[in-house]
C-alpha positions as CSV (number, residue, x, y, z in Angstrom):
1,M,106.7,91.7,96.7
2,K,106.9,88.0,95.1
3,Y,105.5,85.1,97.7
4,V,103.4,87.8,99.7
5,D,101.2,89.9,97.3
6,E,100.0,86.5,95.7
7,Y,98.6,85.5,99.2
8,R,96.5,89.0,99.7
9,N,94.5,88.8,96.3
10,G,91.2,90.1,97.1
11,A,89.3,88.4,94.2
12,V,90.9,84.8,94.9
13,A,89.8,85.6,98.7
14,R,86.3,86.2,97.7
15,D,86.2,83.0,95.4
16,M,87.6,81.0,98.2
17,A,84.9,82.5,100.7
18,R,82.3,81.6,98.3
19,A,83.6,78.1,97.8
20,I,83.5,77.7,101.7
21,A,80.1,78.9,101.6
22,A,79.1,76.3,98.7
23,E,80.8,73.4,101.0
24,I,79.6,73.9,104.5
25,D,76.7,72.3,106.2
26,P,74.2,75.0,106.3
27,S,72.5,73.3,109.1
28,R,75.4,73.6,111.6
29,T,77.6,76.2,113.2
30,Y,81.7,75.9,112.9
31,H,83.7,77.2,115.9
32,I,87.4,77.6,114.8
33,M,89.9,79.2,117.0
34,E,92.7,80.9,115.8
35,F,95.7,80.3,118.3
36,C,98.3,83.2,117.2
37,G,97.8,86.7,117.7
38,G,99.2,87.3,114.1
39,H,96.2,85.3,112.6
40,T,93.9,87.5,114.7
41,H,95.5,90.8,113.2
42,A,95.2,89.1,109.6
43,I,91.4,88.3,110.2
44,S,90.9,91.9,111.5
45,R,93.0,93.8,109.0
46,Y,91.5,91.9,106.0
47,G,88.1,91.7,107.1
48,L,87.9,87.9,106.7
49,E,85.1,87.3,109.1
50,D,82.9,89.4,106.9
51,I,83.1,87.6,103.9
52,L,82.9,84.2,105.6
53,P,79.5,82.6,106.0
54,G,77.6,83.8,108.8
55,N,77.7,79.8,110.6
56,V,81.7,79.9,110.6
57,R,82.8,81.5,113.9
58,L,86.3,82.7,114.3
59,V,87.5,82.6,118.0
60,H,90.2,84.6,119.3
61,G,93.0,82.4,121.3
62,P,95.6,83.1,123.8
63,G,98.3,83.4,121.0
64,C,100.0,86.6,122.0
65,P,102.6,86.1,124.7
66,V,102.6,89.6,125.9
67,C,98.8,89.4,126.6
68,V,99.0,85.9,128.5
69,L,101.8,87.2,130.9
70,P,100.4,87.5,134.2
71,V,100.4,90.6,136.2
72,G,102.6,89.4,138.7
73,R,105.4,88.8,136.3
74,I,105.1,92.6,135.2
75,D,105.6,93.4,138.8
76,A,108.3,91.2,139.2
77,A,110.3,92.9,136.4
78,I,109.8,96.1,137.9
79,W,111.2,94.9,140.9
80,L,114.0,93.9,139.3
81,A,114.2,97.2,137.4
82,R,114.5,98.8,140.9
83,Q,117.4,97.0,142.4
84,D,120.7,98.8,142.9
85,R,122.6,99.5,139.5
86,V,120.2,97.1,137.2
87,I,119.5,98.1,133.7
88,L,116.2,96.1,132.3
89,C,116.1,95.3,128.8
90,T,113.0,94.3,126.9
91,Y,110.9,94.6,124.0
92,G,108.8,97.6,123.3
93,D,105.3,96.4,123.7
94,L,106.2,94.9,127.0
95,L,106.7,98.8,128.4
96,R,103.1,99.8,128.4
97,V,101.5,96.6,129.7
98,P,99.8,97.3,133.3
99,G,100.7,95.7,136.0
100,S,99.3,96.1,139.7
101,K,98.1,99.5,140.7
102,R,98.5,100.3,136.5
103,L,102.1,100.8,137.3
104,S,104.2,99.9,133.8
105,L,107.6,99.5,133.0
106,L,107.2,102.9,131.2
107,K,106.1,104.3,134.2
108,A,108.7,103.2,136.2
109,K,111.4,104.3,134.0
110,A,109.6,108.0,134.3
111,E,110.3,107.6,138.0
112,G,114.2,106.8,137.3
113,C,114.7,103.1,136.7
114,D,116.9,102.3,134.0
115,I,114.7,100.4,131.5
116,R,115.7,100.3,127.8
117,M,113.7,99.0,124.8
118,V,115.7,96.7,122.5
119,Y,115.1,95.2,119.5
120,S,117.0,91.9,119.9
121,T,118.8,90.0,122.6
122,L,122.2,90.7,121.1
123,D,121.2,94.6,121.6
124,A,121.1,93.7,125.6
125,L,124.4,92.0,125.5
126,T,126.0,95.1,123.6
127,I,124.7,97.0,126.6
128,A,125.7,94.7,128.8
129,E,129.5,95.0,127.4
130,A,129.3,98.7,127.4
131,N,128.6,99.0,131.2
132,P,130.5,96.2,133.0
133,D,129.4,98.1,136.4
134,A,125.8,97.5,135.9
135,Q,123.7,94.3,136.2
136,V,121.9,94.1,132.7
137,V,118.5,91.8,132.9
138,F,117.0,90.9,129.6
139,F,113.4,90.4,130.2
140,A,112.6,87.7,127.8
141,I,109.0,86.3,126.7
142,G,107.5,84.8,124.0
143,F,106.4,81.3,122.6
144,E,108.7,79.1,120.6
145,T,109.5,81.3,118.3
146,T,111.4,83.9,120.5
147,T,113.2,81.0,122.6
148,P,116.0,80.1,120.5
149,P,117.5,83.9,120.5
150,T,117.4,83.7,124.0
151,A,119.2,80.6,124.3
152,V,121.7,82.2,121.6
153,A,122.3,85.0,124.0
154,I,123.2,82.8,127.0
155,K,125.5,81.0,124.9
156,Q,127.3,84.3,123.7
157,A,127.2,85.6,127.4
158,E,129.1,82.6,128.3
159,A,131.6,82.8,125.5
160,R,132.2,86.7,126.1
161,G,132.4,86.0,129.8
162,L,129.6,88.2,130.4
163,R,129.2,88.0,134.2
164,N,126.6,91.1,134.5
165,F,124.3,90.0,132.1
166,S,121.1,87.7,133.1
167,I,117.5,86.5,131.9
168,F,114.3,86.8,133.4
169,C,112.8,84.1,131.4
170,N,109.1,83.8,130.6
171,H,109.1,81.7,127.9
172,V,106.0,79.6,127.4
173,L,104.8,76.6,125.1
174,T,102.1,76.6,122.7
175,P,100.8,73.0,123.0
176,S,100.2,72.9,126.6
177,A,98.0,76.2,126.3
178,I,95.7,74.4,123.7
179,T,95.2,71.4,126.2
180,Q,94.4,74.0,128.9
181,I,91.8,75.6,127.0
182,L,90.0,72.2,126.3
183,D,90.8,70.4,129.4
184,S,91.1,72.7,132.6
185,P,88.8,72.9,135.5
186,E,90.8,75.7,137.2
187,V,89.6,78.2,134.4
188,R,86.1,77.0,134.1
189,E,84.9,80.1,135.9
190,L,85.6,82.3,133.1
191,G,82.9,80.1,131.0
192,T,83.7,77.9,128.5
193,V,83.5,78.1,124.6
194,K,82.6,75.4,122.0
195,L,85.6,74.6,119.7
196,D,85.8,72.4,116.8
197,G,88.9,72.9,115.1
198,F,92.2,74.9,115.6
199,I,94.1,77.0,113.1
200,G,97.9,76.4,114.1
201,P,100.4,79.2,114.8
202,A,102.9,79.7,111.9
203,H,106.2,81.0,113.2
204,V,106.1,78.7,116.4
205,S,105.6,75.8,114.2
206,V,108.6,76.7,111.9
207,V,110.7,76.1,114.9
208,I,108.7,73.0,116.6
209,G,107.5,71.5,113.6
210,S,103.8,70.0,113.2
211,R,104.6,67.2,115.0
212,P,103.6,68.2,118.8
213,Y,100.0,68.8,117.7
214,E,99.5,65.3,116.6
215,Y,98.7,63.9,120.2
216,F,96.6,66.8,120.8
217,A,94.7,66.2,117.8
218,Y,94.3,62.8,118.5
219,E,93.4,63.0,122.1
220,Y,91.0,65.8,122.0
221,R,89.7,65.0,118.6
222,R,89.9,68.3,117.3
223,P,91.6,69.1,114.0
224,V,94.5,71.3,113.3
225,V,95.8,73.1,110.5
226,I,98.9,75.0,110.7
227,A,98.7,77.9,108.6
228,G,100.5,80.9,107.3
229,F,99.5,84.9,108.3
230,E,98.2,85.9,105.1
231,P,94.6,86.3,104.1
232,L,94.6,83.6,101.7
233,D,96.7,81.3,104.0
234,V,93.9,81.6,106.9
235,L,90.7,81.0,104.3
236,L,92.3,78.0,102.8
237,A,93.0,76.8,106.6
238,V,89.4,77.2,107.5
239,R,88.4,75.6,104.4
240,M,90.5,72.5,105.3
241,L,89.3,72.7,108.8
242,I,85.7,72.3,107.9
243,R,86.4,69.4,105.4
244,Q,87.8,67.7,108.5
245,I,85.1,68.6,110.7
246,D,82.6,67.5,108.2
247,E,84.0,64.3,107.6
248,G,84.6,63.5,111.2
249,R,88.4,63.4,110.8
250,H,90.8,65.1,113.6
251,E,94.5,65.4,112.1
252,V,97.1,67.7,111.8
253,E,97.4,69.3,108.3
254,N,100.0,71.7,107.0
255,E,98.6,74.5,105.0
256,F,101.8,76.5,105.6
257,A,104.2,73.8,104.1
258,R,106.5,76.5,102.3
259,A,108.0,77.2,105.9
260,V,106.9,74.7,108.1
261,T,107.8,70.8,108.4
262,R,106.8,68.0,110.8
263,D,110.0,67.8,112.5
264,G,110.5,71.9,112.6
265,N,114.1,73.5,113.1
266,E,116.3,70.7,114.8
267,K,119.1,73.1,115.4
268,A,117.0,75.4,117.3
269,K,115.2,72.7,119.3
270,A,118.6,71.1,120.5
271,L,119.9,74.6,121.5
272,V,116.6,75.3,123.3
273,A,116.8,71.8,124.9
274,E,120.6,72.5,126.3
275,I,119.8,75.6,127.7
276,F,116.2,75.3,129.1
277,E,113.9,72.9,130.8
278,L,110.3,72.6,131.8
279,R,108.8,74.5,135.0
280,R,106.6,72.2,136.6
281,V,103.6,75.0,136.5
282,F,103.3,78.4,135.0
283,E,100.6,81.0,135.7
284,W,98.9,82.2,132.5
285,R,96.8,85.2,132.1
286,G,93.3,83.8,131.5
287,L,94.3,80.5,132.0
288,G,95.3,80.1,135.3
289,Q,98.3,78.0,136.7
290,V,99.0,75.5,133.4
291,P,101.2,72.5,134.2
292,Y,104.6,72.3,132.1
293,S,103.8,74.9,130.3
294,A,106.6,77.2,130.5
295,L,110.6,77.1,130.6
296,R,113.4,78.0,133.0
297,I,116.9,78.2,132.7
298,K,118.8,75.0,133.5
299,E,121.1,74.9,136.4
300,A,124.2,74.7,134.5
301,Y,123.3,77.9,132.8
302,G,122.1,79.2,136.2
303,E,124.7,82.1,136.6
304,W,122.5,83.9,133.7
305,D,119.1,83.4,135.3
306,A,118.1,86.3,136.8
307,E,115.7,84.4,139.1
308,R,118.5,82.4,140.8
309,R,120.7,85.8,141.0
310,W,118.0,87.6,143.0
311,N,115.1,86.4,144.9
312,V,112.5,87.7,142.5
313,P,108.9,87.9,143.8
314,Q,106.6,85.3,142.8
315,D,103.3,86.7,143.6
316,Q,100.0,86.2,142.1
317,V,98.2,89.2,141.7
318,P,94.4,89.5,140.3
319,D,93.7,91.2,137.0
320,N,92.0,94.8,137.0
321,K,88.3,94.0,137.7
322,A,87.2,95.9,134.9
323,C,89.3,94.2,132.3
324,E,88.0,91.0,130.5
325,C,91.3,90.1,129.1
326,G,91.1,86.6,130.9
327,A,87.9,86.0,129.2
328,I,89.0,87.1,125.8
329,L,92.2,85.2,125.8
330,R,90.4,81.9,126.2
331,G,87.9,82.9,123.5
332,V,84.9,83.1,126.0
333,K,84.5,87.0,125.1
334,K,84.8,89.0,122.3
335,P,87.0,92.6,122.8
336,T,83.4,94.0,122.2
337,D,81.9,92.5,125.3
338,C,84.3,94.3,127.4
339,K,82.4,97.4,129.0
340,V,85.7,99.3,129.1
341,F,86.7,98.6,125.6
342,G,87.1,101.9,123.6
343,T,85.9,104.1,126.8
344,A,88.3,103.8,129.7
345,C,90.8,101.0,127.6
346,T,92.0,102.3,124.5
347,P,96.0,101.6,123.1
348,E,96.5,105.1,124.4
349,T,95.1,104.5,128.1
350,P,95.1,100.4,128.2
351,L,93.8,98.7,131.3
352,G,94.8,95.5,129.9
353,S,97.6,93.5,128.0
354,C,95.2,92.6,125.0
355,M,94.8,96.4,124.2
356,V,98.6,97.2,124.6
357,S,100.4,94.3,122.6
358,A,100.8,94.5,118.7
359,E,99.1,91.0,118.8
360,G,96.4,91.6,121.1
361,A,92.9,90.7,120.1
362,C,91.4,94.5,121.5
363,A,94.3,96.0,119.5
364,A,93.1,94.5,116.6
365,H,89.7,95.2,117.0
366,W,90.6,98.8,117.6
367,T,93.0,99.2,114.9
368,Y,91.2,98.0,112.2
369,G,87.8,99.0,113.1
370,R,86.1,95.9,114.3
371,F,84.9,97.9,117.2
372,R,82.3,99.4,115.0
373,D,80.5,96.1,114.6
374,R,78.4,97.0,117.7
375,A,76.9,99.4,115.1
376,K,75.9,96.9,112.7
377,V,72.3,96.2,112.5
378,V,71.5,92.4,111.8
379,S,68.8,92.3,109.3
C-alpha cells in the first residue's frame, strides 16, 4: 500500500538504527517517552527496542485513554447501565476493563444490563432513534482525537430532536498529562523516572496541531517530536530527539508533517470549543487528580449530559493492589515488572486496564512477545 509500506522497510530501519548508534554520545543514556499507545504498539510490534543502541531507553507513557480511566468512572458507567430503561453504548475495548470487585461492563451485561458495543457515536444515535422509550447513554472516552465525533453526536441529537440520548463524557487532554508526569507532587509516591524528551502523539496532533506543545517544551526544557505510527516514523523521531538532546535544544519538531500542521484542524477545534469546557480537575489512573485535564459538556448543551441527567456517583476507587497499571502508565515500571503480568493477568483474565486495551503497554508486551525479555541473558 503506497505511503504505508514505505514506512515499514526493514532495511531502511536497520540503516537508521545504525546511523543513530553512530551519532549518539556513548557516555550518556537517553530516556525518551512515547506518550501514545499507538507508538507503544509500533515499538513492540516491529521490535524497535531490539535494534536501537542499549543506551537509548524508550519509556512507555500514559497515552492509552482506556488505560488512564480510573476505576471509579468504570463503576459509574456500570451504575448508569443499571438505571431503569437505560441502554449504555460504548466502544468494545471498554467492555472488559475491570471496575471495583473486578466487575466489568461485560459482566454487567451478562447480569442483564442493556450494554451495546458500537463502532461510532452515530451508531449510538441510531439506537436512540430506534428505541424512543429508552434512554441511550454513550460512554464517551478518548483524547483530542475522539472528542470531535462526540461533539458531532451532540449536534446531531439536537438537530434530530433526540431527547432520549446523552453522553457520559470522559474526554481527556494530552498536554496536561505530560505536564503532570514531570511536575506533580501528588504522584511521586509511585516514583519518578528520568525523561529527556517526548515522542508526541500523531492522531491527537492532527486535531490540535503542534502549537500546544511549544509552551511545554520551553517551560520544562524537554524536546518534543511529533511522529507517525509507522516504524520509520518512530526511528526518525528518536534520531531527531537525540540530536536536540545532544545540542541542548528543547523545541517542538514535526516528523509527521504529512498529516500534522502547527494549528491543527481549526474546524474540529471550533466545534469542540462550542460544545465542551474544561473541568477544574479530573482523576487519571496513575497520575491522580490532574487540574484542567478533561472536558465536560457546556450548560447550553446540558440536556445531552448524562451527569446532569442523573446523579452519577463520583467515587474515587483504588486500583487492584496486585496491579501495577498506575506505575506503568507513568513510565516508572515496565509491564514485566508487575508480579501478575502473564500469570493472573492476561488478555483473557485482565486485572488492569493496561492488559485490556488495544493500546495498552501490557497488551503490547503480551501480543508481540515482549514478555520474553524476561528470559534474555545479558552478556
